C-alpha positions as a Markdown table, in Angstrom:
| # | Residue | x | y | z |
|---|---|---|---|---|
| 1 | Met | 0.3 | -0.1 | 0.3 |
| 2 | Thr | 3.0 | 2.2 | 0.9 |
| 3 | Ile | 5.0 | 1.7 | -2.2 |
| 4 | Ile | 1.2 | 2.2 | -4.4 |
| 5 | Leu | 0.8 | 5.7 | -2.9 |
| 6 | Gly | 4.2 | 6.5 | -2.9 |
| 7 | Thr | 4.1 | 5.8 | -7.0 |
| 8 | Ile | 1.1 | 7.9 | -7.3 |
| 9 | Ile | 2.8 | 11.0 | -5.1 |
| 10 | Ile | 5.3 | 10.7 | -8.1 |
| 11 | Leu | 3.4 | 10.5 | -10.8 |
| 12 | Phe | 1.3 | 13.3 | -9.4 |
| 13 | Thr | 3.9 | 15.6 | -8.7 |
| 14 | Ala | 5.8 | 15.1 | -12.6 |
| 15 | Leu | 2.2 | 15.9 | -14.1 |
| 16 | Ile | 2.5 | 19.3 | -12.2 |
| 17 | Leu | 6.0 | 20.1 | -13.3 |
| 18 | Leu | 5.3 | 19.1 | -17.1 |
| 19 | Ser | 1.8 | 21.2 | -16.9 |
| 20 | Gly | 4.4 | 24.1 | -15.3 |
| 21 | Asn | 6.8 | 23.7 | -18.0 |
| 22 | Ser | 4.2 | 23.4 | -21.0 |
| 23 | Ala | 2.6 | 26.5 | -19.6 |
| 24 | Gln | 5.8 | 28.6 | -19.8 |
| 25 | Ala | 6.8 | 27.3 | -22.9 |
| 26 | Gln | 3.6 | 28.5 | -24.9 |
| 27 | Val | 4.1 | 32.2 | -23.4 |
| 28 | Lys | 5.9 | 33.7 | -26.6 |
| 29 | Thr | 7.4 | 37.1 | -26.9 |
| 30 | Leu | 5.1 | 40.2 | -27.1 |
| 31 | Tyr | 6.1 | 43.3 | -28.8 |
| 32 | Trp | 4.7 | 46.3 | -30.7 |
| 33 | Gly | 1.5 | 45.0 | -33.1 |
| 34 | Ser | 0.9 | 42.0 | -31.3 |
| 35 | Arg | -2.7 | 41.2 | -30.7 |
| 36 | Gly | -4.3 | 38.3 | -28.4 |
| 37 | Ser | -5.1 | 36.8 | -24.6 |
| 38 | Glu | -1.8 | 37.2 | -24.2 |
| 39 | Val | -1.6 | 40.9 | -24.6 |
| 40 | Thr | -4.6 | 41.3 | -22.4 |
| 41 | Val | -2.7 | 40.0 | -19.7 |
| 42 | Leu | 0.1 | 41.7 | -20.2 |
| 43 | Gln | -2.1 | 45.0 | -20.3 |
| 44 | Gln | -3.7 | 43.8 | -16.8 |
| 45 | Lys | -0.5 | 43.3 | -15.5 |
| 46 | Leu | 0.9 | 46.7 | -16.6 |
| 47 | Asn | -2.6 | 48.3 | -15.1 |
| 48 | Gln | -2.3 | 46.6 | -11.8 |
| 49 | Trp | 1.1 | 48.4 | -11.0 |
| 50 | Gly | -0.3 | 51.5 | -12.4 |
| 51 | Tyr | 2.1 | 51.7 | -15.7 |
| 52 | Phe | -0.5 | 51.2 | -18.2 |
| 53 | His | -3.9 | 53.5 | -18.0 |
| 54 | Gly | -5.5 | 52.6 | -21.7 |
| 55 | Phe | -7.7 | 49.9 | -22.7 |
| 56 | Val | -7.5 | 46.5 | -22.1 |
| 57 | Asp | -8.2 | 45.7 | -25.6 |
| 58 | Gly | -5.3 | 43.0 | -26.6 |
| 59 | Thr | -3.7 | 44.7 | -29.1 |
| 60 | Tyr | -0.2 | 45.9 | -28.1 |
| 61 | Gly | 0.2 | 49.6 | -29.4 |
| 62 | Ser | 1.7 | 53.0 | -28.5 |
| 63 | Ala | 0.0 | 53.3 | -25.0 |
| 64 | Thr | 1.1 | 49.6 | -24.3 |
| 65 | Tyr | 4.8 | 50.3 | -25.3 |
| 66 | Arg | 4.9 | 53.5 | -23.3 |
| 67 | Ala | 4.0 | 51.2 | -20.5 |
| 68 | Val | 6.4 | 48.7 | -20.9 |
| 69 | Leu | 9.1 | 50.8 | -21.4 |
| 70 | Asp | 8.4 | 52.5 | -18.1 |
| 71 | Phe | 8.1 | 49.3 | -16.1 |
| 72 | Gln | 11.1 | 48.0 | -17.7 |
| 73 | Arg | 13.6 | 51.1 | -16.6 |
| 74 | Lys | 11.7 | 51.2 | -13.2 |
| 75 | Asn | 12.6 | 47.5 | -12.8 |
| 76 | Gly | 16.2 | 47.3 | -13.9 |
| 77 | Leu | 15.0 | 45.5 | -17.1 |
| 78 | Arg | 16.5 | 46.5 | -20.5 |
| 79 | Ala | 13.9 | 49.2 | -22.0 |
| 80 | Asp | 13.5 | 48.2 | -24.9 |
| 81 | Gly | 9.4 | 47.8 | -25.3 |
| 82 | Val | 9.9 | 43.7 | -26.1 |
| 83 | Val | 8.3 | 41.7 | -23.7 |
| 84 | Gly | 10.3 | 38.6 | -23.4 |
| 85 | Pro | 11.2 | 36.1 | -20.7 |
| 86 | Ser | 12.7 | 38.5 | -18.1 |
| 87 | Thr | 10.1 | 41.1 | -18.6 |
| 88 | Gln | 7.5 | 38.2 | -18.0 |
| 89 | Ala | 9.2 | 37.0 | -15.4 |
| 90 | Ala | 9.2 | 40.7 | -13.5 |
| 91 | Leu | 5.8 | 40.9 | -14.3 |
| 92 | Gly | 4.6 | 37.5 | -13.0 |
| 93 | Ile | 3.9 | 36.3 | -16.5 |
| 94 | Gly | 3.9 | 32.7 | -17.5 |
| 95 | Gly | 4.1 | 31.0 | -13.9 |
| 96 | Gly | 7.1 | 33.5 | -13.1 |
| 97 | Arg | 7.0 | 34.9 | -9.6 |
| 98 | Asn | 6.4 | 38.6 | -9.6 |
| 99 | Lys | 9.4 | 40.1 | -8.5 |
| 100 | Ala | 8.5 | 43.5 | -9.3 |
| 101 | Ala | 6.6 | 46.5 | -7.0 |
| 102 | Ala | 4.8 | 49.2 | -8.5 |
| 103 | Gly | 7.8 | 51.9 | -6.7 |
| 104 | Gly | 10.9 | 49.4 | -8.1 |
| 105 | Ala | 12.4 | 45.8 | -8.6 |
| 106 | Gln | 13.7 | 43.6 | -5.7 |
| 107 | Lys | 15.8 | 41.8 | -8.5 |
| 108 | Gln | 17.5 | 43.0 | -11.5 |
| 109 | Tyr | 16.6 | 40.8 | -14.8 |
| 110 | Val | 19.5 | 41.3 | -17.3 |
| 111 | Ala | 19.2 | 39.7 | -20.6 |
| 112 | Pro | 22.0 | 37.3 | -22.2 |
| 113 | Gly | 24.1 | 39.5 | -24.5 |
| 114 | Phe | 23.2 | 39.6 | -27.8 |
| 115 | Val | 26.3 | 37.8 | -29.1 |
| 116 | Glu | 26.0 | 34.5 | -26.8 |
| 117 | Thr | 22.8 | 33.4 | -28.4 |
| 118 | Ser | 22.0 | 31.0 | -31.3 |
| 119 | Arg | 18.4 | 32.6 | -30.8 |
| 120 | Asp | 19.6 | 36.1 | -31.6 |
| 121 | Ile | 21.6 | 35.0 | -34.6 |
| 122 | Gln | 17.8 | 33.0 | -35.7 |
| 123 | Leu | 16.1 | 36.8 | -35.1 |
| 124 | Leu | 18.7 | 38.7 | -36.7 |
| 125 | Ala | 18.8 | 36.3 | -39.8 |
| 126 | Arg | 15.4 | 36.3 | -39.9 |
| 127 | Val | 15.6 | 40.6 | -40.6 |
| 128 | Ile | 18.3 | 39.6 | -43.1 |
| 129 | Glu | 15.9 | 37.2 | -45.0 |
| 130 | Gly | 12.8 | 39.4 | -44.9 |
| 131 | Glu | 14.7 | 42.3 | -46.1 |
| 132 | Ala | 17.6 | 41.2 | -48.3 |
| 133 | Ala | 16.2 | 37.7 | -49.7 |
| 134 | Asp | 16.9 | 38.0 | -53.0 |
| 135 | Glu | 20.0 | 40.5 | -52.3 |
| 136 | Ser | 23.7 | 39.0 | -52.9 |
| 137 | Tyr | 25.8 | 37.7 | -49.8 |
| 138 | Ser | 27.6 | 40.9 | -49.6 |
| 139 | Gly | 23.9 | 42.6 | -49.7 |
| 140 | Lys | 22.8 | 40.6 | -46.9 |
| 141 | Leu | 25.4 | 41.1 | -44.8 |
| 142 | Ala | 25.0 | 44.9 | -45.2 |
| 143 | Val | 21.7 | 44.6 | -43.7 |
| 144 | Gly | 23.0 | 42.6 | -40.9 |
| 145 | Ala | 25.6 | 45.2 | -40.5 |
| 146 | Val | 23.1 | 47.7 | -40.4 |
| 147 | Ile | 21.0 | 46.3 | -37.7 |
| 148 | Met | 24.4 | 45.7 | -35.5 |
| 149 | Asn | 25.0 | 49.4 | -35.9 |
| 150 | Arg | 21.8 | 50.4 | -34.2 |
| 151 | Val | 22.2 | 48.3 | -31.6 |
| 152 | Lys | 25.4 | 49.9 | -30.5 |
| 153 | Ser | 24.0 | 53.4 | -31.5 |
| 154 | Ser | 22.6 | 55.3 | -28.7 |
| 155 | Ser | 19.8 | 56.6 | -31.2 |
| 156 | Phe | 17.9 | 53.5 | -31.0 |
| 157 | Pro | 17.6 | 50.2 | -28.0 |
| 158 | Asn | 20.3 | 49.3 | -27.1 |
| 159 | Thr | 19.3 | 45.0 | -27.2 |
| 160 | Leu | 18.7 | 42.8 | -30.6 |
| 161 | Ser | 15.2 | 42.5 | -30.2 |
| 162 | Gly | 14.7 | 46.3 | -29.0 |
| 163 | Val | 16.0 | 47.3 | -32.3 |
| 164 | Val | 13.9 | 44.6 | -34.9 |
| 165 | Tyr | 11.0 | 45.2 | -32.8 |
| 166 | Gln | 11.6 | 48.8 | -32.6 |
| 167 | Pro | 7.9 | 50.1 | -34.1 |
| 168 | His | 7.6 | 50.1 | -38.1 |
| 169 | Ala | 11.6 | 49.9 | -38.5 |
| 170 | Phe | 11.6 | 46.8 | -40.6 |
| 171 | Glu | 9.0 | 46.0 | -43.1 |
| 172 | Ser | 9.8 | 42.4 | -43.0 |
| 173 | Val | 8.8 | 42.3 | -39.4 |
| 174 | Thr | 5.7 | 44.9 | -39.8 |
| 175 | Asn | 4.3 | 42.6 | -42.4 |
| 176 | Gly | 5.5 | 39.4 | -41.3 |
| 177 | Gln | 8.2 | 38.7 | -44.3 |
| 178 | Tyr | 10.6 | 37.9 | -41.8 |
| 179 | Ala | 9.3 | 34.8 | -40.6 |
| 180 | Arg | 9.8 | 33.3 | -43.8 |
| 181 | Pro | 12.0 | 30.1 | -43.7 |
| 182 | Leu | 16.2 | 30.8 | -42.9 |
| 183 | Thr | 18.6 | 30.4 | -45.3 |
| 184 | Asn | 22.4 | 28.7 | -44.4 |
| 185 | Glu | 23.1 | 32.0 | -46.2 |
| 186 | Ser | 21.4 | 34.3 | -44.1 |
| 187 | Leu | 22.6 | 32.6 | -41.3 |
| 188 | Gln | 26.3 | 32.8 | -42.0 |
| 189 | Ala | 25.3 | 37.2 | -42.9 |
| 190 | Ala | 24.0 | 37.0 | -39.2 |
| 191 | Arg | 27.1 | 35.4 | -37.6 |
| 192 | Gln | 29.7 | 37.5 | -39.2 |
| 193 | Ala | 27.6 | 40.8 | -38.7 |
| 194 | Met | 27.7 | 39.9 | -35.2 |
| 195 | Ala | 31.5 | 39.3 | -35.3 |
| 196 | Gly | 31.9 | 42.9 | -36.4 |
| 197 | Met | 32.3 | 42.8 | -40.3 |
| 198 | Asp | 30.6 | 45.5 | -41.7 |
| 199 | Pro | 30.3 | 46.3 | -45.7 |
| 200 | Thr | 28.6 | 49.7 | -45.1 |
| 201 | Gly | 31.2 | 51.5 | -42.9 |
| 202 | Gly | 28.9 | 52.0 | -39.9 |
| 203 | Ala | 25.6 | 52.7 | -41.8 |
| 204 | Ile | 22.7 | 53.1 | -39.6 |
| 205 | Phe | 20.1 | 53.0 | -42.2 |
| 206 | Phe | 19.2 | 51.7 | -45.7 |
| 207 | Trp | 16.2 | 51.6 | -48.2 |
| 208 | Asn | 15.2 | 50.9 | -51.7 |
| 209 | Pro | 15.6 | 53.0 | -53.8 |
| 210 | Gly | 12.4 | 51.6 | -55.8 |
| 211 | Lys | 10.1 | 51.6 | -53.7 |
| 212 | Gln | 8.0 | 54.3 | -52.1 |
| 213 | Val | 9.9 | 55.8 | -48.8 |
| 214 | Ala | 9.6 | 59.0 | -46.6 |
| 215 | Pro | 11.3 | 62.1 | -48.1 |
| 216 | Trp | 13.6 | 62.7 | -45.3 |
| 217 | Ile | 15.9 | 59.4 | -45.6 |
| 218 | Trp | 17.2 | 61.0 | -48.4 |
| 219 | Ser | 19.2 | 63.8 | -46.0 |
| 220 | Arg | 21.1 | 60.8 | -44.7 |
| 221 | Asn | 25.1 | 61.1 | -45.7 |
| 222 | Ile | 25.1 | 58.0 | -48.3 |
| 223 | Val | 28.0 | 55.9 | -47.7 |
| 224 | Ala | 27.1 | 53.0 | -49.6 |
| 225 | Arg | 25.2 | 51.1 | -52.7 |
| 226 | Ile | 24.6 | 47.4 | -52.5 |
| 227 | Gly | 22.7 | 45.4 | -54.5 |
| 228 | Arg | 19.4 | 46.9 | -54.7 |
| 229 | His | 20.0 | 49.4 | -50.9 |
| 230 | Val | 21.0 | 52.4 | -50.2 |
| 231 | Phe | 23.4 | 52.6 | -46.8 |
| 232 | Ala | 23.6 | 55.9 | -45.3 |
| 233 | His | 24.3 | 57.3 | -41.6 |
């Protein structure tokens, strides 16, 4: 009887752990443009702590973005507007323990450096694929270099995800083209861009002159033309 009871307890505990792990795995990264129940939960949490005062409508827009940035700045997080694992944990989303209070944090959460994770390589490669799928390898590397130059620039978010998901920064992220299947060439370009290779000479902007662009972009200092893209400081 004791053995049977012990076995039942072990199985029950395993089911609880598996359930918790499954719930955490299902929590996805949220950013400007995200929609759904996850965003609703995010808005409710931010409202609870006094950061969000808009409508809880399940749409990640400007009000939610500002609230997330405010929360991140005041709670020792990287202020990039991207609600990834660290911000979710601080808010208590997805089974994480809530470490933050309205007046400040009990613990700082620091995301891994962008050069250290394969996830970041894939994210960079996805934007390269989305923006430069039909370009030469040099053109792909140039796009990756621009993104990495933005991470280093004080004019942009200081994380890769923050740069990639900055509202309306990249057409392929806005329209979902960056989710297309990755190629080995884009992955290699991402790795080399992260390693510091830059055929643009430090550009932080690029655009296709064949497409409609904002007139102000032509006021930037053009430093290179690679394939169909213009690159500028």
